[in-house]
Backbone as CSV, one residue per row, in Angstrom:
resi,resn,N_x,N_y,N_z,CA_x,CA_y,CA_z,C_x,C_y,C_z
1,MET,-18.089,55.429,121.026,-16.388,54.359,121.763,-15.558,55.635,120.474
2,SER,-14.490,55.523,120.321,-13.537,55.973,119.028,-13.314,54.939,118.046
3,SER,-13.101,55.314,117.551,-13.241,54.420,116.022,-11.910,54.013,115.535
4,LYS,-11.117,54.369,116.371,-9.614,54.012,116.074,-8.967,53.147,117.212
5,SER,-8.071,52.691,117.244,-7.330,52.053,118.409,-5.778,52.669,118.192
6,TYR,-5.084,51.843,119.151,-3.610,52.596,119.541,-3.208,52.256,118.641
7,GLN,-2.826,50.879,117.825,-2.464,50.246,116.737,-2.926,50.535,115.353
8,ASP,-4.100,51.393,115.019,-4.710,52.139,114.102,-3.821,53.474,113.582
9,TYR,-4.192,54.101,114.947,-3.176,55.204,115.099,-1.017,55.334,114.606
10,GLU,-1.037,53.849,115.599,0.591,53.428,115.155,0.396,53.358,113.895
11,THR,0.030,53.228,113.113,0.286,52.172,111.934,-0.378,53.429,110.994
12,ASP,-0.685,54.418,110.623,-0.754,55.813,110.174,0.076,56.782,110.456
13,TYR,0.620,56.598,111.602,2.168,57.460,112.076,3.075,57.131,111.417
14,GLN,3.131,55.487,111.167,3.938,54.855,110.586,4.626,54.996,109.601
15,SER,3.595,55.659,108.266,2.929,55.500,107.230,3.292,56.735,106.396
16,TYR,3.248,57.752,107.550,3.198,59.274,107.895,4.581,59.492,107.555
17,LEU,5.235,58.930,108.436,7.165,58.922,108.659,7.159,58.283,107.039
18,SER,7.487,57.045,107.080,7.917,56.378,105.700,7.486,57.977,104.691
19,ARG,6.180,57.574,104.358,6.154,58.670,103.168,7.091,59.914,103.236
20,ILE,7.477,60.708,104.555,8.583,62.296,104.687,9.598,61.897,104.196
21,ARG,10.099,60.406,104.617,11.236,59.965,104.563,11.569,59.757,102.875
22,SER,10.664,59.108,102.797,10.459,58.953,101.045,10.974,60.224,100.062
23,PHE,9.760,61.554,100.941,10.117,62.734,99.948,11.122,63.014,99.799
24,LEU,12.076,63.010,100.866,13.568,63.398,101.228,14.054,62.761,101.143
25,ALA,13.686,61.966,100.818,15.346,61.094,99.741,15.348,61.498,98.375
26,SER,14.713,61.737,98.370,13.988,61.923,96.174,14.122,63.156,96.173
27,THR,14.047,63.877,94.948,14.091,65.262,95.060,13.552,66.318,96.081
28,ARG,14.008,67.424,96.720,13.603,68.183,96.836,13.197,69.306,97.251
29,SER,11.484,69.444,95.967,11.366,70.086,95.424,10.191,70.674,96.355
30,GLN,10.462,72.248,96.292,8.861,73.079,96.635,7.510,72.160,97.414
31,SER,6.872,71.399,96.381,5.747,70.561,95.916,5.824,70.056,96.945
32,THR,7.164,68.831,96.726,6.795,68.140,97.697,7.422,68.069,98.897
33,LEU,8.218,68.740,99.168,8.577,69.666,101.103,7.716,70.003,101.143
34,MET,6.474,71.228,100.707,5.413,71.115,101.008,4.492,69.782,101.716
35,GLU,4.638,68.961,100.940,3.560,67.493,101.126,4.008,67.316,102.055
36,CYS,6.067,67.216,102.630,6.441,66.946,103.601,5.170,66.854,104.850
37,GLU,5.077,68.373,105.293,5.161,69.377,105.895,3.833,69.305,106.865
38,ARG,2.935,68.917,105.411,1.373,68.701,105.392,1.025,67.344,106.136
39,LEU,1.964,65.957,105.414,1.480,64.696,106.558,2.773,64.869,107.990
40,LEU,3.264,65.699,108.648,3.877,65.842,109.231,3.434,66.269,110.858
41,GLU,2.630,67.631,110.071,1.696,68.025,110.808,0.180,66.540,110.945
42,ALA,0.152,65.753,110.076,-1.174,64.325,110.278,0.299,63.754,111.484
43,ALA,0.837,62.854,110.994,1.215,62.255,112.279,1.983,62.865,113.110
44,SER,1.879,64.294,113.439,2.231,65.249,114.838,0.514,64.226,115.887
45,LYS,-0.317,64.381,114.848,-2.016,64.892,115.645,-1.989,63.473,115.769
46,CYS,-1.372,62.578,114.511,-1.663,60.681,114.947,-0.716,60.739,116.398
47,ALA,0.468,61.082,116.973,1.302,60.823,118.050,-0.056,61.397,119.371
48,THR,0.106,62.482,119.319,-0.623,62.970,120.324,-1.961,62.132,120.518
49,ALA,-2.718,61.823,119.869,-4.072,60.465,119.918,-3.452,59.448,120.638
50,MET,-2.065,59.339,119.928,-1.914,58.373,120.718,-1.278,57.946,121.929
51,GLN,-0.548,59.380,122.360,-1.184,59.223,123.396,-1.901,59.711,124.480
52,ALA,-3.246,60.374,124.168,-4.458,60.249,125.048,-4.883,59.161,125.704
53,MET,-5.036,58.184,124.004,-5.621,56.845,124.394,-4.624,56.009,125.661
54,ALA,-3.476,56.057,125.466,-2.515,55.603,126.520,-2.602,56.010,127.797
55,GLU,-2.609,57.467,127.734,-3.510,57.975,128.991,-4.971,57.468,129.163
56,VAL,-5.447,57.678,128.464,-7.282,56.497,129.256,-6.802,55.378,129.432
57,GLU,-5.983,53.974,129.019,-6.075,52.716,129.368,-5.216,52.774,129.760
58,GLY,-4.203,53.280,130.737,-3.139,53.977,131.941,-1.900,52.993,131.848
59,ASN,-1.901,52.649,130.435,-1.431,52.157,130.340,0.250,53.583,129.812
60,ALA,0.819,52.942,130.834,2.013,53.862,131.139,3.894,53.776,129.854
61,LEU,3.514,52.627,129.823,4.409,52.597,128.896,4.650,53.043,126.954
62,ARG,3.240,52.732,126.967,2.838,53.356,125.777,2.249,54.868,125.811
63,THR,2.394,55.525,127.214,2.282,56.623,126.859,3.199,57.052,127.112
64,GLU,4.437,56.887,127.578,6.133,57.286,127.333,6.831,57.079,126.377
65,GLU,6.328,56.215,124.987,6.761,55.227,123.604,6.425,57.008,122.899
66,ALA,4.673,57.424,123.692,4.124,57.965,122.312,4.635,60.005,122.836
67,GLN,5.405,59.289,123.734,5.402,60.969,124.535,6.738,61.135,123.395
68,ASN,7.768,60.073,123.607,9.600,60.112,122.916,9.003,60.161,121.294
69,LEU,8.256,60.216,121.028,7.931,59.995,119.539,8.221,61.676,118.914
70,VAL,8.083,62.611,119.299,7.735,63.326,119.233,9.308,63.973,119.003
71,LYS,10.080,64.369,120.298,11.609,64.537,120.304,12.614,63.489,118.849
72,ARG,12.182,61.566,119.261,13.300,60.821,118.643,12.717,60.692,117.345
73,ASP,11.224,61.139,116.639,10.974,61.281,115.036,10.766,62.521,114.494
74,LEU,9.442,63.184,115.393,8.896,65.140,114.407,9.639,65.583,114.650
75,ALA,10.825,65.937,116.055,11.375,67.519,115.622,12.574,66.969,115.190
76,PRO,13.352,66.352,114.576,14.605,65.740,113.482,14.201,65.936,112.447
77,LEU,12.778,65.834,111.673,12.517,65.452,110.786,11.104,67.076,110.324
78,ARG,10.697,68.121,111.713,11.048,69.050,111.299,11.924,70.716,110.957
79,GLU,12.701,69.803,111.599,14.009,70.896,110.850,14.462,70.429,110.004
80,GLU,14.690,69.475,109.432,14.903,69.195,108.467,14.757,69.741,106.807
81,ILE,12.403,69.264,107.078,12.254,70.729,106.312,11.838,71.334,106.499
82,SER,12.225,72.464,107.983,11.905,73.778,107.830,13.503,74.090,107.494
83,LYS,14.684,73.687,107.399,16.064,74.193,106.287,15.685,73.483,105.201
84,SER,15.421,72.624,104.715,15.166,73.047,103.376,14.328,74.077,102.285
85,LEU,13.360,74.176,103.120,12.322,75.020,102.227,13.167,76.347,102.793
86,ARG,13.688,76.829,103.221,14.274,78.437,103.486,15.839,77.806,102.585
87,ASN,15.809,76.770,102.311,17.458,76.811,101.270,16.044,77.441,99.734
88,SER,15.344,76.158,100.081,14.388,76.603,98.223,13.713,77.128,98.399
89,SER,13.776,78.669,98.564,13.192,79.561,98.645,14.495,80.907,98.889
90,GLY,15.495,80.800,99.380,16.006,81.671,99.111,17.223,81.708,97.890
91,SER,16.751,80.226,97.421,18.012,80.539,96.155,17.332,79.473,95.271
92,LEU,17.774,80.160,94.186,17.092,79.428,92.958,18.256,77.378,93.072
93,VAL,17.668,76.693,93.617,19.272,74.990,93.450,18.662,74.874,90.576
94,ILE,20.573,75.202,91.225,20.888,74.766,90.101,21.203,73.706,89.499
95,GLU,19.898,72.425,89.547,20.362,70.979,89.511,19.835,70.295,88.262
96,SER,20.533,70.030,87.724,20.178,69.157,86.287,18.086,69.040,86.806
97,PRO,17.228,69.403,85.651,15.796,69.409,86.627,15.678,67.771,86.349
98,ASN,14.941,67.482,87.097,14.359,65.559,86.938,13.065,66.007,85.639
99,ARG,12.290,64.578,85.346,11.449,64.964,84.339,10.250,65.311,85.823
100,GLU,9.930,65.064,87.277,8.413,65.517,88.092,9.002,67.113,87.590
101,ASP,10.728,67.882,87.766,9.740,69.188,87.985,9.955,69.457,86.149
102,LEU,10.223,68.970,85.776,10.154,69.790,83.847,8.461,69.300,84.426
103,PHE,7.709,68.521,83.431,6.456,68.795,83.556,5.194,69.256,84.265
104,TYR,5.558,69.272,86.009,5.311,69.925,86.315,3.958,71.145,86.677
105,SER,3.096,70.964,87.145,1.876,72.094,87.323,1.102,72.325,87.746
106,PRO,1.210,73.634,87.972,0.684,73.807,89.596,-1.036,73.354,89.710
107,PRO,-1.539,73.159,90.982,-2.447,71.923,90.392,-3.431,73.365,90.673
108,ASN,-4.851,73.018,89.912,-5.650,74.164,89.458,-6.440,74.546,91.047
109,ALA,-7.475,75.363,90.540,-8.251,75.408,92.299,-9.405,75.087,92.630
110,SER,-9.751,74.215,91.755,-10.438,73.025,92.023,-9.526,71.318,92.893
111,GLU,-8.737,71.472,92.356,-7.550,71.060,92.815,-7.000,71.882,94.666
112,LEU,-6.969,72.898,94.548,-6.478,73.356,95.637,-7.628,72.856,96.489
113,THR,-9.218,73.096,96.034,-10.480,73.239,97.190,-10.244,71.895,97.482
114,THR,-10.318,70.705,96.469,-9.969,69.502,97.303,-9.625,69.068,98.144
115,GLN,-7.798,69.218,98.018,-6.848,69.372,99.017,-6.948,69.950,100.890
116,SER,-7.423,70.610,100.488,-7.619,71.912,101.168,-9.338,70.881,102.662
117,LEU,-10.550,70.599,101.516,-11.132,70.353,102.204,-11.846,68.648,102.946
118,ILE,-10.106,67.957,101.825,-9.378,67.017,102.503,-8.556,66.561,103.389
119,GLN,-8.507,67.657,103.632,-7.159,67.856,104.931,-7.889,68.044,106.088
120,SER,-8.925,69.497,105.756,-10.057,69.783,107.026,-10.462,68.300,107.397
121,SER,-10.808,67.433,106.563,-12.061,66.728,106.830,-10.903,65.615,107.984
122,GLU,-9.611,65.731,107.526,-8.939,64.730,108.497,-8.867,65.781,109.360
123,ASP,-8.424,66.340,109.988,-8.044,67.814,110.868,-9.402,67.372,111.851
124,LEU,-10.384,67.780,111.460,-11.630,67.860,112.130,-12.318,66.324,112.722
125,LEU,-11.149,65.062,112.072,-11.762,64.044,112.454,-10.341,63.630,113.518
126,LEU,-9.312,63.804,113.395,-8.446,64.295,114.920,-8.558,64.578,115.944
127,GLU,-9.447,65.213,115.656,-9.818,66.392,116.757,-10.850,65.471,117.366
128,SER,-12.040,65.019,116.877,-13.205,64.448,116.956,-12.168,63.008,118.057
129,GLN,-11.860,62.488,117.497,-10.772,61.420,118.075,-11.070,61.321,119.129
130,ALA,-10.050,63.098,119.341,-9.042,63.816,120.400,-10.673,63.428,121.737
131,VAL,-10.995,64.697,121.513,-12.628,65.093,122.071,-13.169,63.482,122.598
132,LEU,-12.716,62.385,121.803,-13.951,61.118,122.208,-13.028,60.636,123.644
133,ALA,-11.931,60.964,122.707,-11.010,60.265,124.266,-10.740,60.459,124.927
134,GLU,-10.709,61.709,125.426,-11.025,62.442,126.326,-12.518,62.218,127.317
135,THR,-13.423,62.380,126.303,-14.918,61.890,127.218,-14.585,60.786,127.594
136,GLU,-14.378,59.420,127.391,-13.809,58.639,127.637,-12.771,58.456,128.998
137,GLN,-12.304,59.170,128.920,-11.109,59.401,130.163,-12.053,59.695,131.641
138,ILE,-13.039,60.895,130.917,-14.225,61.210,131.333,-15.212,60.762,132.352
139,GLY,-15.757,59.390,130.950,-17.064,58.493,132.024,-16.559,57.620,132.225
140,MET,-14.649,57.672,131.834,-14.034,56.342,133.473,-13.487,56.825,134.385
141,SER,-13.455,57.810,134.809,-13.444,58.347,136.164,-14.826,58.612,137.010
142,THR,-15.540,59.090,135.898,-17.017,58.698,136.870,-17.540,57.869,137.523
143,LEU,-17.238,56.586,136.343,-17.599,55.099,136.895,-17.185,55.149,137.971
144,THR,-15.892,54.948,137.974,-15.014,54.650,138.548,-15.528,54.985,140.636
145,GLN,-15.419,56.560,140.411,-16.229,57.083,141.961,-17.665,56.227,142.191
146,MET,-18.760,56.639,140.817,-19.654,55.654,142.032,-19.318,54.836,142.137
147,SER,-19.056,53.215,141.269,-18.050,52.542,142.148,-17.467,52.197,143.564
148,SER,-16.515,53.625,143.596,-16.306,54.141,144.608,-17.740,53.904,146.394
149,GLN,-18.580,55.072,145.741,-19.844,55.541,145.799,-20.972,53.875,146.370
150,ARG,-21.154,52.656,145.138,-21.871,51.784,145.810,-21.417,50.560,146.560
151,GLU,-20.064,51.088,147.044,-19.199,50.252,147.690,-19.634,50.629,149.101
152,GLN,-19.524,51.966,149.080,-19.847,52.612,150.197,-21.316,52.393,151.438
153,MET,-21.452,52.705,150.076,-23.370,52.335,150.238,-23.732,50.901,150.918
154,GLN,-22.996,50.131,149.871,-23.454,48.974,150.446,-22.612,48.796,151.594
155,SER,-21.654,48.846,151.882,-20.725,49.021,153.325,-22.104,49.631,154.397
156,ALA,-22.275,50.287,154.371,-23.852,50.637,155.862,-24.838,50.046,155.340
157,SER,-25.155,49.444,154.736,-26.723,48.583,154.089,-26.196,47.405,155.039
158,ASP,-24.488,46.828,154.566,-24.428,45.503,155.299,-24.572,46.251,157.279
159,ASN,-23.639,47.539,157.517,-23.887,47.374,158.833,-25.004,47.928,159.564
160,MET,-26.051,48.195,158.800,-27.133,48.339,158.613,-28.223,47.366,159.316
161,ASN,-27.464,45.911,158.627,-28.515,44.386,158.709,-27.630,43.818,159.958
162,GLU,-26.416,44.152,160.230,-25.578,43.820,161.463,-26.473,44.272,162.729
163,THR,-26.585,45.498,162.302,-27.054,46.098,163.598,-28.670,46.064,163.503
164,LEU,-29.731,45.263,163.218,-31.153,45.136,162.883,-31.131,43.860,163.485
165,ASN,-29.975,42.782,162.915,-30.080,41.713,163.828,-29.793,41.731,165.617
166,ALA,-28.514,42.444,165.412,-28.428,42.742,166.733,-29.655,43.195,167.476
167,THR,-30.280,44.027,167.784,-31.003,44.761,168.025,-32.995,43.619,167.973
168,ALA,-32.588,42.570,166.881,-33.503,41.739,166.930,-33.013,40.288,168.142
169,GLN,-31.851,40.241,168.580,-31.591,38.898,169.212,-31.846,39.677,171.062
170,ALA,-30.940,40.316,170.927,-31.701,42.203,172.225,-32.847,41.893,172.434
171,ARG,-33.307,41.867,171.783,-35.101,41.627,172.320,-35.232,40.545,172.555
172,LEU,-34.967,39.256,172.182,-35.232,37.200,172.660,-35.180,37.262,173.905
173,ILE,-34.018,37.795,173.525,-33.345,37.627,175.695,-33.954,38.194,176.657
174,LEU,-34.519,39.384,175.980,-35.268,40.360,177.145,-36.493,39.982,177.122
175,LYS,-36.793,38.846,176.291,-38.483,38.759,176.525,-38.445,37.010,177.431
176,LYS,-36.314,36.080,176.995,-36.903,35.185,177.753,-36.619,35.573,178.993
177,MET,-36.467,36.502,179.441,-35.262,37.278,180.360,-37.217,37.515,181.414
178,ARG,-38.319,38.124,180.974,-38.623,38.315,181.178,-40.101,36.788,181.929
179,THR,-39.671,35.795,181.016,-40.341,34.747,181.228,-39.717,33.615,182.656
180,LYS,-38.648,34.163,182.487,-38.135,33.952,183.207,-38.002,33.965,184.840
181,LEU,-38.317,35.462,185.143,-38.833,36.028,185.832,-40.403,36.149,186.907
182,PHE,-41.142,36.003,185.594,-42.140,35.610,186.096,-42.324,34.759,186.307
183,LYS,-41.901,33.724,186.337,-41.847,32.210,186.584,-41.422,32.076,188.272
184,ASN,-40.239,32.850,188.045,-40.073,32.936,189.358,-40.589,33.341,190.393
185,LYS,-41.135,34.431,190.340,-41.946,34.960,190.791,-43.272,34.327,191.431
186,PHE,-43.678,34.072,190.135,-44.922,32.757,190.443,-44.192,30.996,192.146
187,PHE,-43.287,31.343,191.784,-42.851,30.599,192.651,-42.635,31.100,193.808
188,LEU,-42.130,31.909,193.586,-41.985,32.841,195.477,-43.393,33.170,196.141
189,TYR,-44.725,33.752,195.097,-45.750,33.823,195.544,-46.391,32.122,196.271
190,ALA,-45.739,30.849,195.505,-46.359,29.908,196.162,-46.060,29.302,196.936
191,MET,-44.490,29.409,197.485,-43.653,29.830,198.680,-44.977,30.255,199.977
192,ILE,-44.804,31.483,199.908,-45.051,31.674,200.038,-46.484,31.926,200.615
193,VAL,-46.950,31.130,199.767,-49.241,30.324,200.594,-48.579,29.069,200.995
194,ALA,-47.807,28.860,200.775,-47.763,27.728,201.073,-47.070,27.790,202.875
195,LEU,-46.083,28.270,202.735,-46.106,28.549,204.177,-46.487,29.233,204.953
196,LEU,-47.484,30.268,204.192,-48.651,30.404,205.605,-49.700,29.550,205.420
197,PHE,-49.568,28.264,204.877,-50.706,27.906,204.959,-50.251,27.007,206.770
198,LEU,-48.974,26.329,206.150,-48.956,25.463,207.221,-48.234,26.606,208.620
199,ASN,-48.342,27.531,208.405,-47.853,28.544,209.384,-49.827,28.038,210.747
200,GLY,-50.223,28.697,209.462,-51.469,28.893,209.737,-51.536,27.660,210.910
201,PHE,-51.400,25.805,210.218,-51.649,24.359,210.861,-51.654,24.222,211.843
202,VAL,-49.899,24.806,212.397,-49.135,24.417,213.172,-50.126,25.724,214.454
203,LEU,-50.474,27.025,213.745,-50.806,27.735,215.445,-52.233,27.472,215.384
204,ARG,-52.524,26.660,214.606,-54.543,25.728,215.152,-53.678,24.381,215.516
205,ALA,-53.516,23.786,215.299,-52.208,22.725,216.287,-52.138,23.309,217.780
206,ILE,-51.337,23.978,217.744,-50.879,24.458,219.078,-51.896,25.201,219.690
207,TRP,-52.789,26.013,218.481,-54.595,26.579,220.779,-54.437,25.419,221.460
208,LYS,-55.258,24.659,219.494,-55.851,23.728,220.328,-55.728,22.557,221.367
209,LYS,-54.145,21.956,221.364,-53.440,21.289,221.911,-53.427,22.368,223.402
210,HIS,-53.527,23.720,223.477,-53.128,24.186,225.438,-54.976,24.658,225.705
211,HIS,-55.724,23.963,224.456,-57.289,24.469,225.209,-58.521,22.936,225.371
212,SER,-57.314,21.541,225.055,-58.076,20.614,225.250,-57.790,20.066,226.363
């Protein structure tokens, strides 16, 4: 299961956007613009993860909302950051330097390596969460198919039980019919024997009458 929920991604997304807008509202130095680009990439991954989780949950409203984040928020911010970066790299900005720019010193190799590792870890975590979301979707699809097959097997089992019950009832009816037929045959044989006995008695009486 994913360690983050849709609400967690949404909170991170809003936090990234708030930091980007705060940087853009201040003096746009090269370092802050680069940080804005990094935050924008993290926000984009959050939006992607939100869309994937909404699709897994089957929530059409959240899916549409996550898709609109790119057009509503990310695309305008990306364009503004790119424009500021081009202006910053194309010409020297002639402005009163603030304290941050005056005392800014480029990060050393150790800091760059640490930041790179942190960013790589965050990227790997987001990718893993996206894979987990896709795995959840596949698992839910498999469970749905298994549930459908189980219902089909249950229906076939019910039909088989009904057939067995009908066969048992048919056997009972046949047994009753055979018993009734046997009784009818016995009665007919008894009647025939009785009639033969009476015919013999009558013939004997007639014979005695003629010879007496």
